[in-house]
N, C-alpha and C positions, 0 to 999 in steps of 0.2 A: 466945285466941291465933289458932285454926283459924274463926271465925266472922270477925277481921278480915280473914284470908288472903282469906275466902273474896271480903269486899268489893271486894279489889282482882285479883279475878280478870277472867278473857276479856269477863267480858259485859261485867262495871263500866268497866275499860279503852275496851270498845269503845261502850257509850253518852255517857262521857264526850267523846269524840272525835271523836263526833258532832254533840253538843249543842254544846258548843265553833267546830266548823268550821261546823253551820250556823250559828250568835249572828255567828261574823266574818262572812259571806256575808250575812249579810240586813245586817248594819252599815255594810257599805260598801254594800250597794244602796240602802239608804233614806237613805243620808250621801248619796250621790249624786243621788236623785230629789231631797230637800230643798235642797238646795246650788241645783242646777242653776233647780229650782221656783220658790224664791224668787229668785233671778239672775233667772233670766226677769221676772219678775212687777214687780222693783224696774227693770229696764228698763223696761216697758208703763207703769208707773203712779209718775210722778216723786214724792220725796219721800214714797213708802213708809213710810219708818223714822226715827224722832225722830233729830237729830242725837246725841241721848245715848243711843241704843238701848232706849229703854222704848215703850210703845207709849204711845198717848192712851186717855183710859178712852173707852170704847162711850156714845153718847148715851144719855137714858133714852128705856126704853120708854112709846107711848103717840103719840100724833097730833103728826106731825111735818110742821112744813110742807116740801117738796122742795125742793132745797138746787138754787140756778143749780149747772148740768151746771161753769162753768167759774169759779164762785166758791170762797172758802176754804173754806168748809162743805165743798164736793166731795173738797175735797184730801185736809181734816181723815179724813173719813170713811172713802177709798179707803185712807190710811195707818194706820187703828186697824184697820181690815179684813183685811188688809196682817198687819198682827200679830197678832192673833189667829188670822189664819190657821200661821202661823206656828209660835207656841208648841204650837196644838196636831199640827203636824203632828211636832214631838219628841216628845212627849209617847206620841202612839202611839204611833211609830217604836219608844220605849225597849220598851211594851208587846209591840209584836210583836216584839224581838227577842230579849224573854226569852222568851213562846208559843212564836217556832221554838224557840230552845234546848230547852225543855223535849221539846217535841210529837219532835224529831231527836232527841235524847236516849234519849226511851222507842221509839220505833220500834229505834234503837243497839241497845238492852237487848234486843225482841224479834225482831227480827236474828239478833244473837249468839246467845240461846238458842235458837233452831232450828237455826240452822248447827249451833254446836257439844253438839247435843243427843246426836250416833253418837259423838261424842269421849268422855261420861259413860257411852253402852252398854259403849265398848268397855275403857273403864278399870275398870268392873265387872266385864266379864265377868275381864281380864284378873287382877286379884283374887281371883277365886275358884275361877280353874282351878290345881289344885298335881298332882305327881305321880299326886294317886289319880281326877283325871279329865281326865286331858289332851286324853282324846277330844272334849272337847265345844271346839267351834270359838265366835267371835266373826256371820260370815255374817252383814254386815251387809248393807241393803238399800235399795235408793233406788238414786238416777244414779250414774252410773261418773266419778265424781269426787275427787279428791284424802283423801276419807277412807275412799272405798270400797274404794281401792288399797293406805290404808294397811292395813285390817281384812284385808283377802286377803295382805298378804304379815306379818303379823301370825297370821295360819291358818299358812300355812305352815311359818313358824319355828315352830309348836306341834306341827303334822304330822310335820318333824323331830324334833321333841324328842320327840315321843311312840315313832316308830321307835327314837331313841338308847336312851329308857328300856327296851324293849322291849327291843330286842336284850340289854340290857348284865344282865336282869331271868334270858333264856332263857340269856344266856353263863354267870350265876353259877351257876344251877343245875344244865348243866351239864359245867361244872369241878369242881362238889362232886361230883357223879357220877362223872366220871371220875379222880379223885382218892381218892372211898371206896377204887374196886376194889383198887388196886395195896393199899390201907392192909390192906382184906378179906383177900386173898389173902396177906397176909404176916403176917397171925394165924392165919391158918390154917392158915399152914403151921410158927408155933412151935408149937401147939397141936395137931395131928396130926405133923409130922413131927418131935418134939423132948421125945417123952415121957421121963417119969424112969427109961426101962432103958434109953434111947435109944443104937445103937451107932454108931463110928466112921462108919459108911456112913451110917446116916440124918443124922446130924451133916452129912459134906462134901454129901447131898443138899440137906436144909435150905439150906443156908450158899450154895449155887449159886441155889436158888430165889430166895431172898431178898435176894439179888446181881443178878441179873435183875430182879426187880420192882422194886429202885430205884434201875439204871441208867432204867427206862421209867418209873418218876416224878421223874426228874431232869432224862429229857427234855422230858414234862410240861410242868414247870415253867419251862424255859426258852423252853419254847414261847409259853406264857402272856407271860413275858418282855418276847420278841420282838413278839408281836402289840397287845399293852398301849404295846409302843415304836414300832410304824410308827401305832398308831391316834392315836397323841398328835402324829405331824403331824413336820415336817422343820423347822421353826422356824430353814430357814432356813440351814442344813447344807446344804448342795451345792456339790459341787467336778463339776466334768466326769470322767464315766468313760466309761475306754475298753471298750466294751459285745465289743468280738471279742474281748483278749484276757481278757476274766473269764469271758466264755464259751468259750474254748480250754480255761483254768484248770480250770471246772467240768466238764467235760465229762473231762481229765483225771484229774480224781478220781473219774469215778463210775467208771474202767470196770472197775476191782476188784470190785465190790461187782454191776457188770452181769454179769460174767465171769460172779464165784458163783453170780447167778442165770439163767445161759445165756440173758441178753440184752448183747444188740450195740449200741451210742450210736455214733452217727454225726452229724457236721458235715455242712451241706450252706448252701447259697444265695450270694446275693453279702457284698461287706461291710455293718457296719452303717449306722449314720447317718454321717455324715463327720462331724472329731471326735470324737465319742464322744455319749453323753449325759447332763447332767447330773443330776445325783444322791448323796447318802449310799452312798458305796462300800458298806460295810457289809450295807444291806439290799439293793441291788442285787444280791450277789454270794448273799445269801442267799433272795432271789426265786430267782433261776435253782435254786440247791442246791436247795430245795422241788420246784420246777419236774419236774429230771433226778432226783433224788431220787423222787417217788412216782411218775412214770414207768416208773422202774424196779420199784419195790417192787410193785405194780399191776400187773405183764403175769404174763406163762405163759411157759413155759421155751419157749426159740425163737425169741421177740418180739426187736422190736426198739423203738430208741429217736431218735429224727432229732431234731434241733434244727438248725429254719432259718431263717437270719439276711434283713433284709431291714431294704429302708433308712430306716425309719422304725421297727422293732422285733425282734422274731422271733416265731418260733414252734415249740412243743413237741410232740413229737406224739408219739404211743406206741402199739402194739397192747396187747393182751389183752381183759377181760372185758368183752362186749356190757355196754353202759350204755345205760338208756331216753331220751329223748330230755328228756323232763323234769327226770329226775335231775340228768341237768349240771349244770346252774346251781346248781340248791343246793346242789352242792358244797361250794361256796365259803364255806358256812357253816360255824360252829366244830361236833367235832366227827360233822362229816354225813359219813359214810361211804358207799360203793356198795353195798347189798345183795347179799349173799353175800362181800366183797370184807374184810371185817374179820379179825382171825385172832392168835393170840397174838403173831407176829410184824412185825405191822405198826404203821406210825406212832399218834401219835394221833387224829390226827384233824385237827389243826387245819395240816396241811402249806396246801392251797390257802387257808384262811383268811386264814394268814400273807401271803399271794401277793397276796390281791385289799386286803389293809388295806395292804404297801406300791406297790403301783399305785396305790393311791388316793391314798394320803400326797402322792407323786410328780404329783399329776395326769394317770395316763397312763391310759391306755383299754384293758379288759380284757373278753376273748372266749373264753368255754368251749361246747365241744360235744361231739358224740357221734359218735366213727366210728360208717359204718355197719358195718362189718367188726371193731369191737371196740373198746377204749382211747377216747380222749379226744385231744382238739386244742385246745390252748390257745394265745392268740394276743394276745401284747404289743405297744402300738403306741404309741410316745413323743413322736408327734407327726411332722408330715413325711407324704410321698407313696410308697406302695412303691413299689419295683420290682426287681422280685425280678428 
């Protein structure tokens, strides 16, 4: 069955089309030439064809007496010669048509084989690549034609797949490590804090420790689920969102935690994008909650958090420990924390990763940079021109 499919490949179809096209064209040309030439001869030589349409026999070889140019013998000789020429023309025309078809078919097979050889290379490479060797590329050489552009497109796709696979492997390893930590702490609390002769105070302390670790695990699992939901995309589940109202709600909800941390949260700037932004309301709110929450959490006593609304989005800026310029973009990766900022009361390290996934799902633009005086400046643009 595979052999039959190979005979109906593009090469075979190209060769067949070349052959049929060449035979048709050659037939048309030869018919035209033969008909016009015979018509011209019959006009110049009266009585060239017998009424019955059959040519008279050629005279026998040997010495012949020159016929009278105007006599009946000359007319019969001319008629016989023209008939023989006509028969030979049609016979050799048929041979020429068949030969042209064979030559054109072979030429079509050769040309298609040369032109489609890169396709075989692309197919073989694509079949060979798997999750274990995504680093391989087609890297097709030759002129910058459609096939080379196709190979570059496939190479770009493989590059995106390799990045996604590496990100997934790294995320699974990091998530496993993060989930192992609270489980280890809980086991240690039960083994050490609950001996056989534990008194009520030991039980109470162990219970509080277990509850705290359980809450941290719940927050981590919720963050993982939210990150997975953002990575799946929006699938059209968007609607107009009043960005100004959402920012006001988030800032108002963060005032209590900011006051407890001795941090001031302010709202500045002009109104947001006219008519709001188009997005998924829960994810847009979570985006702001994570940014403002991280800005309060990773701050210093007496510090500030400033939310500035712009015509094309908003900026969340906060004071805090100084962040190296090369580290700031890396904070968007899962479980990435600024050195020296992590502590028992800190977040899971997924806050900014969730922000990046939500921004990407909406097709917005995210920019994060370190402030010279310490802290971060995170800008989110939903489109349009900024005019603060």
